[in-house]
Chimera marker file (.cmm) of the C-alpha trace (Angstrom):
<marker_set name="trace">
<marker id="1" x="10.037" y="18.859" z="3.514" r="1" g="1" b="0" radius="0.5"/>
<marker id="2" x="8.248" y="15.649" z="4.518" r="1" g="1" b="0" radius="0.5"/>
<marker id="3" x="4.533" y="15.412" z="5.273" r="1" g="1" b="0" radius="0.5"/>
<marker id="4" x="3.229" y="14.362" z="8.663" r="1" g="1" b="0" radius="0.5"/>
<marker id="5" x="3.243" y="10.580" z="8.711" r="1" g="1" b="0" radius="0.5"/>
<marker id="6" x="1.047" y="9.634" z="11.641" r="1" g="1" b="0" radius="0.5"/>
<marker id="7" x="-1.303" y="6.951" z="10.302" r="1" g="1" b="0" radius="0.5"/>
<marker id="8" x="-1.598" y="3.452" z="8.925" r="1" g="1" b="0" radius="0.5"/>
<marker id="9" x="-2.225" y="3.182" z="5.178" r="1" g="1" b="0" radius="0.5"/>
<marker id="10" x="-2.195" y="0.919" z="2.123" r="1" g="1" b="0" radius="0.5"/>
<marker id="11" x="-4.471" y="1.186" z="-0.877" r="1" g="1" b="0" radius="0.5"/>
<marker id="12" x="-8.308" y="1.450" z="-1.512" r="1" g="1" b="0" radius="0.5"/>
<marker id="13" x="-11.484" y="3.396" z="-0.145" r="1" g="1" b="0" radius="0.5"/>
<marker id="14" x="-12.786" y="6.956" z="0.009" r="1" g="1" b="0" radius="0.5"/>
<marker id="15" x="-14.193" y="9.065" z="2.851" r="1" g="1" b="0" radius="0.5"/>
<marker id="16" x="-15.301" y="7.128" z="5.882" r="1" g="1" b="0" radius="0.5"/>
<marker id="17" x="-15.006" y="8.096" z="9.543" r="1" g="1" b="0" radius="0.5"/>
<marker id="18" x="-11.387" y="8.876" z="10.472" r="1" g="1" b="0" radius="0.5"/>
<marker id="19" x="-9.513" y="6.391" z="12.610" r="1" g="1" b="0" radius="0.5"/>
<marker id="20" x="-6.930" y="6.983" z="15.293" r="1" g="1" b="0" radius="0.5"/>
<marker id="21" x="-3.369" y="5.918" z="14.627" r="1" g="1" b="0" radius="0.5"/>
<marker id="22" x="-2.783" y="2.169" z="14.796" r="1" g="1" b="0" radius="0.5"/>
<marker id="23" x="0.444" y="0.388" z="15.694" r="1" g="1" b="0" radius="0.5"/>
<marker id="24" x="3.415" y="0.955" z="13.395" r="1" g="1" b="0" radius="0.5"/>
<marker id="25" x="4.460" y="-2.228" z="11.606" r="1" g="1" b="0" radius="0.5"/>
<marker id="26" x="7.971" y="-3.597" z="11.580" r="1" g="1" b="0" radius="0.5"/>
<marker id="27" x="9.469" y="-6.662" z="9.916" r="1" g="1" b="0" radius="0.5"/>
<marker id="28" x="13.048" y="-7.825" z="9.813" r="1" g="1" b="0" radius="0.5"/>
<marker id="29" x="12.797" y="-8.976" z="6.180" r="1" g="1" b="0" radius="0.5"/>
<marker id="30" x="11.710" y="-5.545" z="4.940" r="1" g="1" b="0" radius="0.5"/>
<marker id="31" x="14.227" y="-4.530" z="2.253" r="1" g="1" b="0" radius="0.5"/>
<marker id="32" x="14.122" y="-0.788" z="2.988" r="1" g="1" b="0" radius="0.5"/>
<marker id="33" x="14.593" y="1.147" z="6.210" r="1" g="1" b="0" radius="0.5"/>
<marker id="34" x="12.945" y="4.272" z="7.603" r="1" g="1" b="0" radius="0.5"/>
<marker id="35" x="15.002" y="7.320" z="6.644" r="1" g="1" b="0" radius="0.5"/>
<marker id="36" x="16.681" y="5.535" z="3.726" r="1" g="1" b="0" radius="0.5"/>
<marker id="37" x="16.996" y="7.142" z="0.309" r="1" g="1" b="0" radius="0.5"/>
<marker id="38" x="15.541" y="4.778" z="-2.333" r="1" g="1" b="0" radius="0.5"/>
<marker id="39" x="17.146" y="5.781" z="-5.605" r="1" g="1" b="0" radius="0.5"/>
<marker id="40" x="17.493" y="9.485" z="-6.258" r="1" g="1" b="0" radius="0.5"/>
<marker id="41" x="13.778" y="10.178" z="-6.055" r="1" g="1" b="0" radius="0.5"/>
<marker id="42" x="12.220" y="8.529" z="-2.968" r="1" g="1" b="0" radius="0.5"/>
<marker id="43" x="12.897" y="9.051" z="0.737" r="1" g="1" b="0" radius="0.5"/>
<marker id="44" x="11.421" y="6.228" z="2.865" r="1" g="1" b="0" radius="0.5"/>
<marker id="45" x="9.278" y="7.578" z="5.706" r="1" g="1" b="0" radius="0.5"/>
<marker id="46" x="7.975" y="4.350" z="7.222" r="1" g="1" b="0" radius="0.5"/>
<marker id="47" x="6.900" y="0.773" z="6.642" r="1" g="1" b="0" radius="0.5"/>
<marker id="48" x="3.140" y="0.494" z="6.154" r="1" g="1" b="0" radius="0.5"/>
<marker id="49" x="2.849" y="-3.277" z="5.834" r="1" g="1" b="0" radius="0.5"/>
<marker id="50" x="4.335" y="-6.494" z="4.496" r="1" g="1" b="0" radius="0.5"/>
<marker id="51" x="2.749" y="-9.420" z="2.705" r="1" g="1" b="0" radius="0.5"/>
<marker id="52" x="3.644" y="-12.606" z="0.907" r="1" g="1" b="0" radius="0.5"/>
<marker id="53" x="5.829" y="-11.093" z="-1.791" r="1" g="1" b="0" radius="0.5"/>
<marker id="54" x="6.574" y="-7.567" z="-0.704" r="1" g="1" b="0" radius="0.5"/>
<marker id="55" x="6.387" y="-4.583" z="1.546" r="1" g="1" b="0" radius="0.5"/>
<marker id="56" x="4.662" y="-1.212" z="1.222" r="1" g="1" b="0" radius="0.5"/>
<marker id="57" x="6.228" y="2.023" z="2.442" r="1" g="1" b="0" radius="0.5"/>
<marker id="58" x="5.152" y="5.599" z="2.784" r="1" g="1" b="0" radius="0.5"/>
<marker id="59" x="7.763" y="7.646" z="0.943" r="1" g="1" b="0" radius="0.5"/>
<marker id="60" x="8.381" y="11.220" z="-0.102" r="1" g="1" b="0" radius="0.5"/>
<marker id="61" x="8.712" y="11.719" z="-3.866" r="1" g="1" b="0" radius="0.5"/>
<marker id="62" x="11.387" y="14.419" z="-3.956" r="1" g="1" b="0" radius="0.5"/>
<marker id="63" x="10.781" y="15.198" z="-7.620" r="1" g="1" b="0" radius="0.5"/>
<marker id="64" x="7.029" y="15.794" z="-7.327" r="1" g="1" b="0" radius="0.5"/>
<marker id="65" x="7.159" y="16.859" z="-3.640" r="1" g="1" b="0" radius="0.5"/>
<marker id="66" x="4.287" y="14.585" z="-2.619" r="1" g="1" b="0" radius="0.5"/>
<marker id="67" x="3.829" y="11.573" z="-0.357" r="1" g="1" b="0" radius="0.5"/>
<marker id="68" x="3.535" y="8.265" z="-2.217" r="1" g="1" b="0" radius="0.5"/>
<marker id="69" x="3.174" y="4.595" z="-1.383" r="1" g="1" b="0" radius="0.5"/>
<marker id="70" x="6.022" y="2.451" z="-2.718" r="1" g="1" b="0" radius="0.5"/>
<marker id="71" x="5.390" y="-1.299" z="-2.968" r="1" g="1" b="0" radius="0.5"/>
<marker id="72" x="8.534" y="-3.387" z="-3.340" r="1" g="1" b="0" radius="0.5"/>
<marker id="73" x="9.195" y="-7.059" z="-3.949" r="1" g="1" b="0" radius="0.5"/>
<marker id="74" x="11.319" y="-8.380" z="-1.092" r="1" g="1" b="0" radius="0.5"/>
<marker id="75" x="14.703" y="-9.618" z="-2.371" r="1" g="1" b="0" radius="0.5"/>
<marker id="76" x="14.393" y="-12.827" z="-0.298" r="1" g="1" b="0" radius="0.5"/>
<marker id="77" x="11.204" y="-13.616" z="-2.237" r="1" g="1" b="0" radius="0.5"/>
<marker id="78" x="13.270" y="-13.455" z="-5.446" r="1" g="1" b="0" radius="0.5"/>
<marker id="79" x="15.969" y="-15.962" z="-4.336" r="1" g="1" b="0" radius="0.5"/>
<marker id="80" x="14.595" y="-18.918" z="-6.326" r="1" g="1" b="0" radius="0.5"/>
<marker id="81" x="14.746" y="-18.098" z="-10.084" r="1" g="1" b="0" radius="0.5"/>
<marker id="82" x="11.476" y="-19.920" z="-10.882" r="1" g="1" b="0" radius="0.5"/>
<marker id="83" x="9.664" y="-18.240" z="-8.000" r="1" g="1" b="0" radius="0.5"/>
<marker id="84" x="11.203" y="-14.892" z="-8.980" r="1" g="1" b="0" radius="0.5"/>
<marker id="85" x="9.834" y="-15.196" z="-12.508" r="1" g="1" b="0" radius="0.5"/>
<marker id="86" x="6.336" y="-15.961" z="-11.173" r="1" g="1" b="0" radius="0.5"/>
<marker id="87" x="6.466" y="-13.098" z="-8.635" r="1" g="1" b="0" radius="0.5"/>
<marker id="88" x="7.606" y="-10.633" z="-11.287" r="1" g="1" b="0" radius="0.5"/>
<marker id="89" x="4.786" y="-11.822" z="-13.581" r="1" g="1" b="0" radius="0.5"/>
<marker id="90" x="2.238" y="-11.320" z="-10.760" r="1" g="1" b="0" radius="0.5"/>
<marker id="91" x="3.686" y="-7.881" z="-9.937" r="1" g="1" b="0" radius="0.5"/>
<marker id="92" x="3.349" y="-6.733" z="-13.555" r="1" g="1" b="0" radius="0.5"/>
<marker id="93" x="-0.141" y="-8.251" z="-13.801" r="1" g="1" b="0" radius="0.5"/>
<marker id="94" x="-1.170" y="-6.314" z="-10.666" r="1" g="1" b="0" radius="0.5"/>
<marker id="95" x="0.038" y="-3.109" z="-12.292" r="1" g="1" b="0" radius="0.5"/>
<marker id="96" x="-1.748" y="-3.795" z="-15.584" r="1" g="1" b="0" radius="0.5"/>
<marker id="97" x="-5.013" y="-4.821" z="-13.906" r="1" g="1" b="0" radius="0.5"/>
<marker id="98" x="-4.992" y="-1.859" z="-11.531" r="1" g="1" b="0" radius="0.5"/>
<marker id="99" x="-4.378" y="0.553" z="-14.399" r="1" g="1" b="0" radius="0.5"/>
<marker id="100" x="-7.615" y="-0.678" z="-16.008" r="1" g="1" b="0" radius="0.5"/>
<marker id="101" x="-9.696" y="0.304" z="-12.975" r="1" g="1" b="0" radius="0.5"/>
<marker id="102" x="-10.783" y="3.936" z="-12.913" r="1" g="1" b="0" radius="0.5"/>
<marker id="103" x="-12.867" y="4.673" z="-9.863" r="1" g="1" b="0" radius="0.5"/>
<marker id="104" x="-12.614" y="7.242" z="-7.066" r="1" g="1" b="0" radius="0.5"/>
<marker id="105" x="-12.486" y="4.407" z="-4.508" r="1" g="1" b="0" radius="0.5"/>
<marker id="106" x="-9.506" y="2.706" z="-6.157" r="1" g="1" b="0" radius="0.5"/>
<marker id="107" x="-5.964" y="4.044" z="-5.967" r="1" g="1" b="0" radius="0.5"/>
<marker id="108" x="-4.201" y="4.245" z="-9.337" r="1" g="1" b="0" radius="0.5"/>
<marker id="109" x="-0.719" y="2.822" z="-9.823" r="1" g="1" b="0" radius="0.5"/>
<marker id="110" x="1.691" y="5.387" z="-11.249" r="1" g="1" b="0" radius="0.5"/>
<marker id="111" x="4.857" y="3.568" z="-12.156" r="1" g="1" b="0" radius="0.5"/>
<marker id="112" x="6.897" y="0.371" z="-12.115" r="1" g="1" b="0" radius="0.5"/>
<marker id="113" x="10.668" y="0.232" z="-11.917" r="1" g="1" b="0" radius="0.5"/>
<marker id="114" x="13.763" y="-1.253" z="-10.354" r="1" g="1" b="0" radius="0.5"/>
<marker id="115" x="16.288" y="0.450" z="-8.081" r="1" g="1" b="0" radius="0.5"/>
<marker id="116" x="19.329" y="-1.374" z="-6.737" r="1" g="1" b="0" radius="0.5"/>
<marker id="117" x="17.870" y="-4.739" z="-7.764" r="1" g="1" b="0" radius="0.5"/>
<marker id="118" x="14.578" y="-4.050" z="-5.931" r="1" g="1" b="0" radius="0.5"/>
<marker id="119" x="11.490" y="-4.002" z="-8.145" r="1" g="1" b="0" radius="0.5"/>
<marker id="120" x="8.804" y="-1.488" z="-7.131" r="1" g="1" b="0" radius="0.5"/>
<marker id="121" x="5.524" y="0.169" z="-8.045" r="1" g="1" b="0" radius="0.5"/>
<marker id="122" x="4.344" y="3.574" z="-6.860" r="1" g="1" b="0" radius="0.5"/>
<marker id="123" x="0.874" y="4.876" z="-6.129" r="1" g="1" b="0" radius="0.5"/>
<marker id="124" x="-0.631" y="7.807" z="-4.222" r="1" g="1" b="0" radius="0.5"/>
<marker id="125" x="-0.255" y="7.600" z="-0.444" r="1" g="1" b="0" radius="0.5"/>
<marker id="126" x="-3.683" y="7.395" z="1.189" r="1" g="1" b="0" radius="0.5"/>
<marker id="127" x="-3.895" y="8.676" z="4.759" r="1" g="1" b="0" radius="0.5"/>
<marker id="128" x="-6.019" y="6.308" z="6.869" r="1" g="1" b="0" radius="0.5"/>
<marker id="129" x="-6.212" y="2.831" z="8.390" r="1" g="1" b="0" radius="0.5"/>
<marker id="130" x="-6.704" y="-0.356" z="6.429" r="1" g="1" b="0" radius="0.5"/>
<marker id="131" x="-9.934" y="-2.231" z="7.057" r="1" g="1" b="0" radius="0.5"/>
<marker id="132" x="-8.159" y="-5.323" z="8.421" r="1" g="1" b="0" radius="0.5"/>
<marker id="133" x="-6.464" y="-3.181" z="11.110" r="1" g="1" b="0" radius="0.5"/>
<marker id="134" x="-9.745" y="-1.462" z="11.986" r="1" g="1" b="0" radius="0.5"/>
<marker id="135" x="-11.559" y="-4.798" z="12.313" r="1" g="1" b="0" radius="0.5"/>
<marker id="136" x="-8.754" y="-6.280" z="14.442" r="1" g="1" b="0" radius="0.5"/>
<marker id="137" x="-8.643" y="-3.199" z="16.654" r="1" g="1" b="0" radius="0.5"/>
<marker id="138" x="-12.371" y="-2.533" z="17.023" r="1" g="1" b="0" radius="0.5"/>
<marker id="139" x="-14.029" y="-5.869" z="16.371" r="1" g="1" b="0" radius="0.5"/>
<marker id="140" x="-17.711" y="-5.655" z="15.599" r="1" g="1" b="0" radius="0.5"/>
<marker id="141" x="-18.826" y="-2.364" z="13.996" r="1" g="1" b="0" radius="0.5"/>
<marker id="142" x="-22.161" y="-0.607" z="14.235" r="1" g="1" b="0" radius="0.5"/>
<marker id="143" x="-24.348" y="-1.708" z="11.314" r="1" g="1" b="0" radius="0.5"/>
<marker id="144" x="-24.545" y="1.780" z="9.771" r="1" g="1" b="0" radius="0.5"/>
<marker id="145" x="-20.751" y="2.117" z="9.663" r="1" g="1" b="0" radius="0.5"/>
<marker id="146" x="-20.267" y="-1.415" z="8.299" r="1" g="1" b="0" radius="0.5"/>
<marker id="147" x="-22.825" y="-0.710" z="5.539" r="1" g="1" b="0" radius="0.5"/>
<marker id="148" x="-21.147" y="2.603" z="4.633" r="1" g="1" b="0" radius="0.5"/>
<marker id="149" x="-17.776" y="0.873" z="4.277" r="1" g="1" b="0" radius="0.5"/>
<marker id="150" x="-19.301" y="-2.086" z="2.395" r="1" g="1" b="0" radius="0.5"/>
<marker id="151" x="-20.932" y="0.302" z="-0.118" r="1" g="1" b="0" radius="0.5"/>
<marker id="152" x="-17.573" y="1.971" z="-0.803" r="1" g="1" b="0" radius="0.5"/>
<marker id="153" x="-15.760" y="-1.354" z="-1.187" r="1" g="1" b="0" radius="0.5"/>
<marker id="154" x="-18.483" y="-2.654" z="-3.525" r="1" g="1" b="0" radius="0.5"/>
<marker id="155" x="-18.350" y="0.526" z="-5.621" r="1" g="1" b="0" radius="0.5"/>
<marker id="156" x="-14.621" y="0.101" z="-6.212" r="1" g="1" b="0" radius="0.5"/>
<marker id="157" x="-14.572" y="-3.717" z="-6.195" r="1" g="1" b="0" radius="0.5"/>
<marker id="158" x="-12.115" y="-5.635" z="-8.310" r="1" g="1" b="0" radius="0.5"/>
<marker id="159" x="-10.701" y="-9.126" z="-7.981" r="1" g="1" b="0" radius="0.5"/>
<marker id="160" x="-7.808" y="-8.290" z="-5.581" r="1" g="1" b="0" radius="0.5"/>
<marker id="161" x="-9.890" y="-6.395" z="-3.038" r="1" g="1" b="0" radius="0.5"/>
<marker id="162" x="-9.381" y="-7.728" z="0.489" r="1" g="1" b="0" radius="0.5"/>
<marker id="163" x="-9.585" y="-6.063" z="3.940" r="1" g="1" b="0" radius="0.5"/>
<marker id="164" x="-5.858" y="-5.251" z="4.059" r="1" g="1" b="0" radius="0.5"/>
<marker id="165" x="-6.251" y="-3.402" z="0.716" r="1" g="1" b="0" radius="0.5"/>
<marker id="166" x="-9.129" y="-1.204" z="1.911" r="1" g="1" b="0" radius="0.5"/>
<marker id="167" x="-8.294" y="2.117" z="3.573" r="1" g="1" b="0" radius="0.5"/>
<marker id="168" x="-10.766" y="4.115" z="5.639" r="1" g="1" b="0" radius="0.5"/>
<marker id="169" x="-9.923" y="7.820" z="5.396" r="1" g="1" b="0" radius="0.5"/>
<link id1="1" id2="2" r="1" g="1" b="0" radius="0.2"/>
<link id1="2" id2="3" r="1" g="1" b="0" radius="0.2"/>
<link id1="3" id2="4" r="1" g="1" b="0" radius="0.2"/>
<link id1="4" id2="5" r="1" g="1" b="0" radius="0.2"/>
<link id1="5" id2="6" r="1" g="1" b="0" radius="0.2"/>
<link id1="6" id2="7" r="1" g="1" b="0" radius="0.2"/>
<link id1="7" id2="8" r="1" g="1" b="0" radius="0.2"/>
<link id1="8" id2="9" r="1" g="1" b="0" radius="0.2"/>
<link id1="9" id2="10" r="1" g="1" b="0" radius="0.2"/>
<link id1="10" id2="11" r="1" g="1" b="0" radius="0.2"/>
<link id1="11" id2="12" r="1" g="1" b="0" radius="0.2"/>
<link id1="12" id2="13" r="1" g="1" b="0" radius="0.2"/>
<link id1="13" id2="14" r="1" g="1" b="0" radius="0.2"/>
<link id1="14" id2="15" r="1" g="1" b="0" radius="0.2"/>
<link id1="15" id2="16" r="1" g="1" b="0" radius="0.2"/>
<link id1="16" id2="17" r="1" g="1" b="0" radius="0.2"/>
<link id1="17" id2="18" r="1" g="1" b="0" radius="0.2"/>
<link id1="18" id2="19" r="1" g="1" b="0" radius="0.2"/>
<link id1="19" id2="20" r="1" g="1" b="0" radius="0.2"/>
<link id1="20" id2="21" r="1" g="1" b="0" radius="0.2"/>
<link id1="21" id2="22" r="1" g="1" b="0" radius="0.2"/>
<link id1="22" id2="23" r="1" g="1" b="0" radius="0.2"/>
<link id1="23" id2="24" r="1" g="1" b="0" radius="0.2"/>
<link id1="24" id2="25" r="1" g="1" b="0" radius="0.2"/>
<link id1="25" id2="26" r="1" g="1" b="0" radius="0.2"/>
<link id1="26" id2="27" r="1" g="1" b="0" radius="0.2"/>
<link id1="27" id2="28" r="1" g="1" b="0" radius="0.2"/>
<link id1="28" id2="29" r="1" g="1" b="0" radius="0.2"/>
<link id1="29" id2="30" r="1" g="1" b="0" radius="0.2"/>
<link id1="30" id2="31" r="1" g="1" b="0" radius="0.2"/>
<link id1="31" id2="32" r="1" g="1" b="0" radius="0.2"/>
<link id1="32" id2="33" r="1" g="1" b="0" radius="0.2"/>
<link id1="33" id2="34" r="1" g="1" b="0" radius="0.2"/>
<link id1="34" id2="35" r="1" g="1" b="0" radius="0.2"/>
<link id1="35" id2="36" r="1" g="1" b="0" radius="0.2"/>
<link id1="36" id2="37" r="1" g="1" b="0" radius="0.2"/>
<link id1="37" id2="38" r="1" g="1" b="0" radius="0.2"/>
<link id1="38" id2="39" r="1" g="1" b="0" radius="0.2"/>
<link id1="39" id2="40" r="1" g="1" b="0" radius="0.2"/>
<link id1="40" id2="41" r="1" g="1" b="0" radius="0.2"/>
<link id1="41" id2="42" r="1" g="1" b="0" radius="0.2"/>
<link id1="42" id2="43" r="1" g="1" b="0" radius="0.2"/>
<link id1="43" id2="44" r="1" g="1" b="0" radius="0.2"/>
<link id1="44" id2="45" r="1" g="1" b="0" radius="0.2"/>
<link id1="45" id2="46" r="1" g="1" b="0" radius="0.2"/>
<link id1="46" id2="47" r="1" g="1" b="0" radius="0.2"/>
<link id1="47" id2="48" r="1" g="1" b="0" radius="0.2"/>
<link id1="48" id2="49" r="1" g="1" b="0" radius="0.2"/>
<link id1="49" id2="50" r="1" g="1" b="0" radius="0.2"/>
<link id1="50" id2="51" r="1" g="1" b="0" radius="0.2"/>
<link id1="51" id2="52" r="1" g="1" b="0" radius="0.2"/>
<link id1="52" id2="53" r="1" g="1" b="0" radius="0.2"/>
<link id1="53" id2="54" r="1" g="1" b="0" radius="0.2"/>
<link id1="54" id2="55" r="1" g="1" b="0" radius="0.2"/>
<link id1="55" id2="56" r="1" g="1" b="0" radius="0.2"/>
<link id1="56" id2="57" r="1" g="1" b="0" radius="0.2"/>
<link id1="57" id2="58" r="1" g="1" b="0" radius="0.2"/>
<link id1="58" id2="59" r="1" g="1" b="0" radius="0.2"/>
<link id1="59" id2="60" r="1" g="1" b="0" radius="0.2"/>
<link id1="60" id2="61" r="1" g="1" b="0" radius="0.2"/>
<link id1="61" id2="62" r="1" g="1" b="0" radius="0.2"/>
<link id1="62" id2="63" r="1" g="1" b="0" radius="0.2"/>
<link id1="63" id2="64" r="1" g="1" b="0" radius="0.2"/>
<link id1="64" id2="65" r="1" g="1" b="0" radius="0.2"/>
<link id1="65" id2="66" r="1" g="1" b="0" radius="0.2"/>
<link id1="66" id2="67" r="1" g="1" b="0" radius="0.2"/>
<link id1="67" id2="68" r="1" g="1" b="0" radius="0.2"/>
<link id1="68" id2="69" r="1" g="1" b="0" radius="0.2"/>
<link id1="69" id2="70" r="1" g="1" b="0" radius="0.2"/>
<link id1="70" id2="71" r="1" g="1" b="0" radius="0.2"/>
<link id1="71" id2="72" r="1" g="1" b="0" radius="0.2"/>
<link id1="72" id2="73" r="1" g="1" b="0" radius="0.2"/>
<link id1="73" id2="74" r="1" g="1" b="0" radius="0.2"/>
<link id1="74" id2="75" r="1" g="1" b="0" radius="0.2"/>
<link id1="75" id2="76" r="1" g="1" b="0" radius="0.2"/>
<link id1="76" id2="77" r="1" g="1" b="0" radius="0.2"/>
<link id1="77" id2="78" r="1" g="1" b="0" radius="0.2"/>
<link id1="78" id2="79" r="1" g="1" b="0" radius="0.2"/>
<link id1="79" id2="80" r="1" g="1" b="0" radius="0.2"/>
<link id1="80" id2="81" r="1" g="1" b="0" radius="0.2"/>
<link id1="81" id2="82" r="1" g="1" b="0" radius="0.2"/>
<link id1="82" id2="83" r="1" g="1" b="0" radius="0.2"/>
<link id1="83" id2="84" r="1" g="1" b="0" radius="0.2"/>
<link id1="84" id2="85" r="1" g="1" b="0" radius="0.2"/>
<link id1="85" id2="86" r="1" g="1" b="0" radius="0.2"/>
<link id1="86" id2="87" r="1" g="1" b="0" radius="0.2"/>
<link id1="87" id2="88" r="1" g="1" b="0" radius="0.2"/>
<link id1="88" id2="89" r="1" g="1" b="0" radius="0.2"/>
<link id1="89" id2="90" r="1" g="1" b="0" radius="0.2"/>
<link id1="90" id2="91" r="1" g="1" b="0" radius="0.2"/>
<link id1="91" id2="92" r="1" g="1" b="0" radius="0.2"/>
<link id1="92" id2="93" r="1" g="1" b="0" radius="0.2"/>
<link id1="93" id2="94" r="1" g="1" b="0" radius="0.2"/>
<link id1="94" id2="95" r="1" g="1" b="0" radius="0.2"/>
<link id1="95" id2="96" r="1" g="1" b="0" radius="0.2"/>
<link id1="96" id2="97" r="1" g="1" b="0" radius="0.2"/>
<link id1="97" id2="98" r="1" g="1" b="0" radius="0.2"/>
<link id1="98" id2="99" r="1" g="1" b="0" radius="0.2"/>
<link id1="99" id2="100" r="1" g="1" b="0" radius="0.2"/>
<link id1="100" id2="101" r="1" g="1" b="0" radius="0.2"/>
<link id1="101" id2="102" r="1" g="1" b="0" radius="0.2"/>
<link id1="102" id2="103" r="1" g="1" b="0" radius="0.2"/>
<link id1="103" id2="104" r="1" g="1" b="0" radius="0.2"/>
<link id1="104" id2="105" r="1" g="1" b="0" radius="0.2"/>
<link id1="105" id2="106" r="1" g="1" b="0" radius="0.2"/>
<link id1="106" id2="107" r="1" g="1" b="0" radius="0.2"/>
<link id1="107" id2="108" r="1" g="1" b="0" radius="0.2"/>
<link id1="108" id2="109" r="1" g="1" b="0" radius="0.2"/>
<link id1="109" id2="110" r="1" g="1" b="0" radius="0.2"/>
<link id1="110" id2="111" r="1" g="1" b="0" radius="0.2"/>
<link id1="111" id2="112" r="1" g="1" b="0" radius="0.2"/>
<link id1="112" id2="113" r="1" g="1" b="0" radius="0.2"/>
<link id1="113" id2="114" r="1" g="1" b="0" radius="0.2"/>
<link id1="114" id2="115" r="1" g="1" b="0" radius="0.2"/>
<link id1="115" id2="116" r="1" g="1" b="0" radius="0.2"/>
<link id1="116" id2="117" r="1" g="1" b="0" radius="0.2"/>
<link id1="117" id2="118" r="1" g="1" b="0" radius="0.2"/>
<link id1="118" id2="119" r="1" g="1" b="0" radius="0.2"/>
<link id1="119" id2="120" r="1" g="1" b="0" radius="0.2"/>
<link id1="120" id2="121" r="1" g="1" b="0" radius="0.2"/>
<link id1="121" id2="122" r="1" g="1" b="0" radius="0.2"/>
<link id1="122" id2="123" r="1" g="1" b="0" radius="0.2"/>
<link id1="123" id2="124" r="1" g="1" b="0" radius="0.2"/>
<link id1="124" id2="125" r="1" g="1" b="0" radius="0.2"/>
<link id1="125" id2="126" r="1" g="1" b="0" radius="0.2"/>
<link id1="126" id2="127" r="1" g="1" b="0" radius="0.2"/>
<link id1="127" id2="128" r="1" g="1" b="0" radius="0.2"/>
<link id1="128" id2="129" r="1" g="1" b="0" radius="0.2"/>
<link id1="129" id2="130" r="1" g="1" b="0" radius="0.2"/>
<link id1="130" id2="131" r="1" g="1" b="0" radius="0.2"/>
<link id1="131" id2="132" r="1" g="1" b="0" radius="0.2"/>
<link id1="132" id2="133" r="1" g="1" b="0" radius="0.2"/>
<link id1="133" id2="134" r="1" g="1" b="0" radius="0.2"/>
<link id1="134" id2="135" r="1" g="1" b="0" radius="0.2"/>
<link id1="135" id2="136" r="1" g="1" b="0" radius="0.2"/>
<link id1="136" id2="137" r="1" g="1" b="0" radius="0.2"/>
<link id1="137" id2="138" r="1" g="1" b="0" radius="0.2"/>
<link id1="138" id2="139" r="1" g="1" b="0" radius="0.2"/>
<link id1="139" id2="140" r="1" g="1" b="0" radius="0.2"/>
<link id1="140" id2="141" r="1" g="1" b="0" radius="0.2"/>
<link id1="141" id2="142" r="1" g="1" b="0" radius="0.2"/>
<link id1="142" id2="143" r="1" g="1" b="0" radius="0.2"/>
<link id1="143" id2="144" r="1" g="1" b="0" radius="0.2"/>
<link id1="144" id2="145" r="1" g="1" b="0" radius="0.2"/>
<link id1="145" id2="146" r="1" g="1" b="0" radius="0.2"/>
<link id1="146" id2="147" r="1" g="1" b="0" radius="0.2"/>
<link id1="147" id2="148" r="1" g="1" b="0" radius="0.2"/>
<link id1="148" id2="149" r="1" g="1" b="0" radius="0.2"/>
<link id1="149" id2="150" r="1" g="1" b="0" radius="0.2"/>
<link id1="150" id2="151" r="1" g="1" b="0" radius="0.2"/>
<link id1="151" id2="152" r="1" g="1" b="0" radius="0.2"/>
<link id1="152" id2="153" r="1" g="1" b="0" radius="0.2"/>
<link id1="153" id2="154" r="1" g="1" b="0" radius="0.2"/>
<link id1="154" id2="155" r="1" g="1" b="0" radius="0.2"/>
<link id1="155" id2="156" r="1" g="1" b="0" radius="0.2"/>
<link id1="156" id2="157" r="1" g="1" b="0" radius="0.2"/>
<link id1="157" id2="158" r="1" g="1" b="0" radius="0.2"/>
<link id1="158" id2="159" r="1" g="1" b="0" radius="0.2"/>
<link id1="159" id2="160" r="1" g="1" b="0" radius="0.2"/>
<link id1="160" id2="161" r="1" g="1" b="0" radius="0.2"/>
<link id1="161" id2="162" r="1" g="1" b="0" radius="0.2"/>
<link id1="162" id2="163" r="1" g="1" b="0" radius="0.2"/>
<link id1="163" id2="164" r="1" g="1" b="0" radius="0.2"/>
<link id1="164" id2="165" r="1" g="1" b="0" radius="0.2"/>
<link id1="165" id2="166" r="1" g="1" b="0" radius="0.2"/>
<link id1="166" id2="167" r="1" g="1" b="0" radius="0.2"/>
<link id1="167" id2="168" r="1" g="1" b="0" radius="0.2"/>
<link id1="168" id2="169" r="1" g="1" b="0" radius="0.2"/>
</marker_set>
């Protein structure tokens, strides 16, 4: 059984006003496809977003029977051996740094692994819209709402926090 998957998502923030569903993202370089089985454990529900080195998917963890976010390094980003070594180093550093942060406004990373030559990390799936999408969609916010979001971001702040990593739920 798969959970309802009708929202944008990515990584950080705690309760804020709920947002309506934003546009679903697609990218031709995404290494996984909706409906695909990723290893024996994860069923890919949808692409949540793509960045410089990877893509993030909502997936169903069939072992734990929960929705998770799976961040993968795109294989095309690993084509150059020197670049691949640097990307893998950054990926591991992200995992180690994130594991040091314990705060209710920061999503914890569960695991790191490799399936079919694709390196990945898993974390809880957070239902909501990322702050970058909200700002692009809505533009200027009322001051009270902007302050409420800013307080939550500041409470969970760490060096990699950016609008696309902040989720309003």
